[in-house]
N, CA, C and O atoms as a GROMACS GRO file, in nm:
protein
  292
    1PRO      N    1  -4.052  -4.760  -9.301
    1PRO     CA    2  -3.973  -4.755  -9.429
    1PRO      C    3  -4.046  -4.676  -9.533
    1PRO      O    4  -4.169  -4.669  -9.535
    2SER      N    5  -3.969  -4.614  -9.621
    2SER     CA    6  -4.025  -4.535  -9.731
    2SER      C    7  -4.075  -4.631  -9.841
    2SER      O    8  -4.037  -4.748  -9.843
    3PRO      N    9  -4.157  -4.582  -9.931
    3PRO     CA   10  -4.201  -4.669 -10.045
    3PRO      C   11  -4.088  -4.728 -10.120
    3PRO      O   12  -4.092  -4.846 -10.156
    4ILE      N   13  -3.978  -4.646 -10.146
    4ILE     CA   14  -3.867  -4.699 -10.228
    4ILE      C   15  -3.795  -4.808 -10.148
    4ILE      O   16  -3.746  -4.904 -10.208
    5GLN      N   17  -3.788  -4.796 -10.019
    5GLN     CA   18  -3.716  -4.897  -9.937
    5GLN      C   19  -3.806  -5.019  -9.940
    5GLN      O   20  -3.751  -5.128  -9.959
    6LEU      N   21  -3.935  -5.016  -9.925
    6LEU     CA   22  -4.024  -5.129  -9.933
    6LEU      C   23  -4.016  -5.203 -10.064
    6LEU      O   24  -4.028  -5.325 -10.066
    7GLN      N   25  -3.997  -5.135 -10.171
    7GLN     CA   26  -3.983  -5.198 -10.305
    7GLN      C   27  -3.844  -5.257 -10.332
    7GLN      O   28  -3.831  -5.367 -10.384
    8ALA      N   29  -3.742  -5.180 -10.296
    8ALA     CA   30  -3.611  -5.211 -10.333
    8ALA      C   31  -3.536  -5.319 -10.240
    8ALA      O   32  -3.466  -5.408 -10.288
    9LEU      N   33  -3.557  -5.302 -10.111
    9LEU     CA   34  -3.479  -5.380 -10.018
    9LEU      C   35  -3.502  -5.535 -10.035
    9LEU      O   36  -3.403  -5.610 -10.037
   10PRO      N   37  -3.624  -5.583 -10.047
   10PRO     CA   38  -3.638  -5.729 -10.066
   10PRO      C   39  -3.568  -5.776 -10.194
   10PRO      O   40  -3.515  -5.887 -10.198
   11LEU      N   41  -3.568  -5.696 -10.297
   11LEU     CA   42  -3.498  -5.735 -10.426
   11LEU      C   43  -3.344  -5.733 -10.405
   11LEU      O   44  -3.272  -5.824 -10.446
   12ALA      N   45  -3.302  -5.633 -10.343
   12ALA     CA   46  -3.158  -5.617 -10.321
   12ALA      C   47  -3.102  -5.730 -10.232
   12ALA      O   48  -2.993  -5.780 -10.259
   13LEU      N   49  -3.175  -5.771 -10.129
   13LEU     CA   50  -3.129  -5.875 -10.039
   13LEU      C   51  -3.135  -6.014 -10.112
   13LEU      O   52  -3.075  -6.112 -10.066
   14LEU      N   53  -3.207  -6.020 -10.224
   14LEU     CA   54  -3.203  -6.143 -10.307
   14LEU      C   55  -3.078  -6.149 -10.388
   14LEU      O   56  -3.048  -6.254 -10.445
   15GLY      N   57  -3.000  -6.037 -10.395
   15GLY     CA   58  -2.884  -6.029 -10.472
   15GLY      C   59  -2.901  -5.979 -10.615
   15GLY      O   60  -2.814  -5.994 -10.701
   16LEU      N   61  -3.017  -5.921 -10.635
   16LEU     CA   62  -3.049  -5.867 -10.770
   16LEU      C   63  -2.972  -5.735 -10.786
   16LEU      O   64  -2.950  -5.664 -10.689
   17ASP      N   65  -2.932  -5.703 -10.910
   17ASP     CA   66  -2.879  -5.576 -10.939
   17ASP      C   67  -3.001  -5.473 -10.956
   17ASP      O   68  -3.102  -5.502 -11.020
   18LEU      N   69  -2.982  -5.357 -10.893
   18LEU     CA   70  -3.086  -5.260 -10.900
   18LEU      C   71  -3.032  -5.128 -10.944
   18LEU      O   72  -2.917  -5.093 -10.919
   19LEU      N   73  -3.124  -5.050 -11.014
   19LEU     CA   74  -3.095  -4.910 -11.047
   19LEU      C   75  -3.215  -4.833 -10.988
   19LEU      O   76  -3.328  -4.847 -11.034
   20ILE      N   77  -3.188  -4.753 -10.887
   20ILE     CA   78  -3.289  -4.686 -10.815
   20ILE      C   79  -3.280  -4.536 -10.837
   20ILE      O   80  -3.174  -4.476 -10.818
   21GLN      N   81  -3.393  -4.473 -10.878
   21GLN     CA   82  -3.387  -4.332 -10.891
   21GLN      C   83  -3.512  -4.275 -10.814
   21GLN      O   84  -3.627  -4.310 -10.842
   22ALA      N   85  -3.482  -4.188 -10.721
   22ALA     CA   86  -3.585  -4.131 -10.636
   22ALA      C   87  -3.530  -3.998 -10.585
   22ALA      O   88  -3.410  -3.972 -10.591
   23LYS      N   89  -3.620  -3.918 -10.536
   23LYS     CA   90  -3.583  -3.789 -10.477
   23LYS      C   91  -3.489  -3.803 -10.353
   23LYS      O   92  -3.487  -3.909 -10.289
   24SER      N   93  -3.416  -3.702 -10.320
   24SER     CA   94  -3.329  -3.698 -10.208
   24SER      C   95  -3.409  -3.724 -10.077
   24SER      O   96  -3.521  -3.678 -10.057
   25GLY      N   97  -3.346  -3.797  -9.996
   25GLY     CA   98  -3.407  -3.817  -9.864
   25GLY      C   99  -3.518  -3.937  -9.859
   25GLY      O  100  -3.598  -3.947  -9.766
   26THR      N  101  -3.516  -4.020  -9.961
   26THR     CA  102  -3.619  -4.127  -9.967
   26THR      C  103  -3.562  -4.260  -9.918
   26THR      O  104  -3.636  -4.358  -9.914
   27GLY      N  105  -3.434  -4.267  -9.882
   27GLY     CA  106  -3.379  -4.388  -9.824
   27GLY      C  107  -3.308  -4.473  -9.922
   27GLY      O  108  -3.295  -4.593  -9.899
   28LYS      N  109  -3.260  -4.420 -10.029
   28LYS     CA  110  -3.179  -4.506 -10.128
   28LYS      C  111  -3.052  -4.551 -10.067
   28LYS      O  112  -3.015  -4.668 -10.081
   29THR      N  113  -2.980  -4.461  -9.997
   29THR     CA  114  -2.851  -4.495  -9.939
   29THR      C  115  -2.866  -4.608  -9.828
   29THR      O  116  -2.779  -4.694  -9.812
   30LEU      N  117  -2.974  -4.604  -9.757
   30LEU     CA  118  -3.003  -4.704  -9.655
   30LEU      C  119  -3.016  -4.843  -9.723
   30LEU      O  120  -2.963  -4.943  -9.675
   31VAL      N  121  -3.088  -4.845  -9.834
   31VAL     CA  122  -3.109  -4.978  -9.903
   31VAL      C  123  -2.978  -5.038  -9.938
   31VAL      O  124  -2.956  -5.155  -9.910
   32PHE      N  125  -2.887  -4.962 -10.001
   32PHE     CA  126  -2.762  -5.028 -10.041
   32PHE      C  127  -2.668  -5.049  -9.920
   32PHE      O  128  -2.584  -5.138  -9.923
   33SER      N  129  -2.682  -4.967  -9.815
   33SER     CA  130  -2.601  -4.995  -9.695
   33SER      C  131  -2.643  -5.118  -9.626
   33SER      O  132  -2.560  -5.199  -9.587
   34ILE      N  133  -2.772  -5.136  -9.610
   34ILE     CA  134  -2.822  -5.261  -9.543
   34ILE      C  135  -2.781  -5.382  -9.625
   34ILE      O  136  -2.738  -5.484  -9.569
   35THR      N  137  -2.794  -5.371  -9.756
   35THR     CA  138  -2.761  -5.484  -9.849
   35THR      C  139  -2.608  -5.514  -9.830
   35THR      O  140  -2.572  -5.630  -9.816
   36ALA      N  141  -2.525  -5.417  -9.828
   36ALA     CA  142  -2.384  -5.438  -9.809
   36ALA      C  143  -2.346  -5.499  -9.680
   36ALA      O  144  -2.259  -5.586  -9.673
   37LEU      N  145  -2.413  -5.453  -9.575
   37LEU     CA  146  -2.389  -5.513  -9.442
   37LEU      C  147  -2.428  -5.658  -9.437
   37LEU      O  148  -2.355  -5.740  -9.383
   38GLU      N  149  -2.545  -5.691  -9.494
   38GLU     CA  150  -2.595  -5.829  -9.504
   38GLU      C  151  -2.492  -5.916  -9.583
   38GLU      O  152  -2.465  -6.030  -9.546
   39PHE      N  153  -2.437  -5.860  -9.690
   39PHE     CA  154  -2.338  -5.934  -9.771
   39PHE      C  155  -2.209  -5.959  -9.692
   39PHE      O  156  -2.148  -6.066  -9.702
   40VAL      N  157  -2.171  -5.864  -9.616
   40VAL     CA  158  -2.048  -5.883  -9.534
   40VAL      C  159  -2.070  -5.983  -9.426
   40VAL      O  160  -1.984  -6.066  -9.398
   41GLN      N  161  -2.184  -5.976  -9.366
   41GLN     CA  162  -2.217  -6.075  -9.259
   41GLN      C  163  -2.223  -6.215  -9.313
   41GLN      O  164  -2.174  -6.309  -9.249
   42ALA      N  165  -2.280  -6.231  -9.429
   42ALA     CA  166  -2.282  -6.363  -9.489
   42ALA      C  167  -2.150  -6.415  -9.519
   42ALA      O  168  -2.124  -6.532  -9.492
   43ILE      N  169  -2.059  -6.334  -9.575
   43ILE     CA  170  -1.919  -6.369  -9.606
   43ILE      C  171  -1.845  -6.402  -9.473
   43ILE      O  172  -1.772  -6.501  -9.467
   44ASP      N  173  -1.862  -6.323  -9.371
   44ASP     CA  174  -1.802  -6.346  -9.243
   44ASP      C  175  -1.841  -6.484  -9.180
   44ASP      O  176  -1.761  -6.555  -9.119
   45ASN      N  177  -1.970  -6.513  -9.200
   45ASN     CA  178  -2.021  -6.641  -9.146
   45ASN      C  179  -1.963  -6.761  -9.224
   45ASN      O  180  -1.948  -6.871  -9.170
   46ASP      N  181  -1.933  -6.735  -9.345
   46ASP     CA  182  -1.876  -6.850  -9.426
   46ASP      C  183  -1.721  -6.857  -9.408
   46ASP      O  184  -1.662  -6.963  -9.430
   47ASP      N  185  -1.660  -6.752  -9.372
   47ASP     CA  186  -1.512  -6.753  -9.357
   47ASP      C  187  -1.468  -6.842  -9.241
   47ASP      O  188  -1.542  -6.864  -9.146
   48ASN      N  189  -1.350  -6.889  -9.252
   48ASN     CA  190  -1.292  -6.965  -9.143
   48ASN      C  191  -1.266  -6.872  -9.026
   48ASN      O  192  -1.204  -6.767  -9.042
   49GLU      N  193  -1.313  -6.912  -8.907
   49GLU     CA  194  -1.296  -6.825  -8.787
   49GLU      C  195  -1.156  -6.808  -8.746
   49GLU      O  196  -1.124  -6.715  -8.671
   50ASN      N  197  -1.066  -6.896  -8.791
   50ASN     CA  198  -0.922  -6.886  -8.756
   50ASN      C  199  -0.843  -6.808  -8.855
   50ASN      O  200  -0.722  -6.788  -8.837
   51SER      N  201  -0.906  -6.762  -8.960
   51SER     CA  202  -0.838  -6.692  -9.073
   51SER      C  203  -0.787  -6.556  -9.016
   51SER      O  204  -0.857  -6.485  -8.944
   52THR      N  205  -0.662  -6.525  -9.052
   52THR     CA  206  -0.611  -6.395  -9.015
   52THR      C  207  -0.592  -6.298  -9.137
   52THR      O  208  -0.536  -6.189  -9.127
   53VAL      N  209  -0.644  -6.347  -9.249
   53VAL     CA  210  -0.634  -6.259  -9.369
   53VAL      C  211  -0.743  -6.156  -9.366
   53VAL      O  212  -0.860  -6.188  -9.346
   54ILE      N  213  -0.705  -6.031  -9.385
   54ILE     CA  214  -0.803  -5.928  -9.395
   54ILE      C  215  -0.817  -5.883  -9.542
   54ILE      O  216  -0.720  -5.848  -9.608
   55THR      N  217  -0.946  -5.886  -9.590
   55THR     CA  218  -0.966  -5.852  -9.725
   55THR      C  219  -1.072  -5.741  -9.739
   55THR      O  220  -1.149  -5.719  -9.646
   56THR      N  221  -1.076  -5.676  -9.847
   56THR     CA  222  -1.180  -5.577  -9.874
   56THR      C  223  -1.302  -5.659  -9.920
   56THR      O  224  -1.294  -5.746 -10.007
   57LYS      N  225  -1.415  -5.626  -9.857
   57LYS     CA  226  -1.537  -5.698  -9.893
   57LYS      C  227  -1.641  -5.606  -9.965
   57LYS      O  228  -1.721  -5.651 -10.047
   58VAL      N  229  -1.636  -5.480  -9.932
   58VAL     CA  230  -1.734  -5.387  -9.994
   58VAL      C  231  -1.661  -5.253 -10.021
   58VAL      O  232  -1.584  -5.203  -9.938
   59ILE      N  233  -1.687  -5.202 -10.131
   59ILE     CA  234  -1.642  -5.065 -10.167
   59ILE      C  235  -1.768  -4.983 -10.198
   59ILE      O  236  -1.844  -5.021 -10.287
   60MET      N  237  -1.791  -4.874 -10.129
   60MET     CA  238  -1.902  -4.783 -10.154
   60MET      C  239  -1.846  -4.661 -10.223
   60MET      O  240  -1.750  -4.600 -10.175
   61LEU      N  241  -1.903  -4.628 -10.330
   61LEU     CA  242  -1.866  -4.509 -10.408
   61LEU      C  243  -1.973  -4.409 -10.401
   61LEU      O  244  -2.091  -4.445 -10.405
   62ALA      N  245  -1.939  -4.282 -10.391
   62ALA     CA  246  -2.038  -4.177 -10.388
   62ALA      C  247  -1.998  -4.065 -10.484
   62ALA      O  248  -1.879  -4.039 -10.500
   63PRO      N  249  -2.098  -3.996 -10.550
   63PRO     CA  250  -2.064  -3.902 -10.652
   63PRO      C  251  -2.009  -3.767 -10.588
   63PRO      O  252  -1.945  -3.688 -10.657
   64THR      N  253  -2.034  -3.743 -10.461
   64THR     CA  254  -1.987  -3.618 -10.401
   64THR      C  255  -1.935  -3.647 -10.263
   64THR      O  256  -1.971  -3.748 -10.202
   65ARG      N  257  -1.849  -3.556 -10.210
   65ARG     CA  258  -1.800  -3.562 -10.079
   65ARG      C  259  -1.911  -3.561  -9.978
   65ARG      O  260  -1.907  -3.639  -9.883
   66GLU      N  261  -2.011  -3.477  -9.995
   66GLU     CA  262  -2.114  -3.463  -9.903
   66GLU      C  263  -2.192  -3.600  -9.890
   66GLU      O  264  -2.225  -3.643  -9.780
   67ILE      N  265  -2.218  -3.664 -10.003
   67ILE     CA  266  -2.290  -3.792  -9.990
   67ILE      C  267  -2.198  -3.897  -9.926
   67ILE      O  268  -2.244  -3.980  -9.848
   68ALA      N  269  -2.074  -3.892  -9.958
   68ALA     CA  270  -1.980  -3.988  -9.894
   68ALA      C  271  -1.980  -3.969  -9.738
   68ALA      O  272  -1.974  -4.068  -9.665
   69GLN      N  273  -1.985  -3.847  -9.690
   69GLN     CA  274  -1.989  -3.820  -9.553
   69GLN      C  275  -2.112  -3.868  -9.489
   69GLN      O  276  -2.108  -3.921  -9.378
   70GLN      N  277  -2.226  -3.850  -9.560
   70GLN     CA  278  -2.350  -3.899  -9.513
   70GLN      C  279  -2.352  -4.055  -9.496
   70GLN      O  280  -2.409  -4.108  -9.401
   71ILE      N  281  -2.288  -4.124  -9.590
   71ILE     CA  282  -2.277  -4.271  -9.585
   71ILE      C  283  -2.196  -4.311  -9.460
   71ILE      O  284  -2.234  -4.404  -9.389
   72VAL      N  285  -2.087  -4.244  -9.433
   72VAL     CA  286  -2.003  -4.275  -9.325
   72VAL      C  287  -2.085  -4.256  -9.187
   72VAL      O  288  -2.079  -4.337  -9.096
   73GLN      N  289  -2.160  -4.142  -9.185
   73GLN     CA  290  -2.235  -4.118  -9.061
   73GLN      C  291  -2.345  -4.220  -9.050
   73GLN      O  292  -2.421  -4.219  -8.954
   0.00000   0.00000   0.00000
């Protein structure tokens, strides 16, 4: 893990709001992606297994198309 990931991920997983500024390629996107996946998993574990309702759980916004494509990949 990068230094930014080591600092930010534990705080993000606690549910704290973060503002992260670092150079490109330092792992910022991975921090919020892991946090979002953990959030979705926690919600899914709490949901009724028999529920047929599909809801939006996470919306990821990106400032550019290039960054959005990187998130999808």
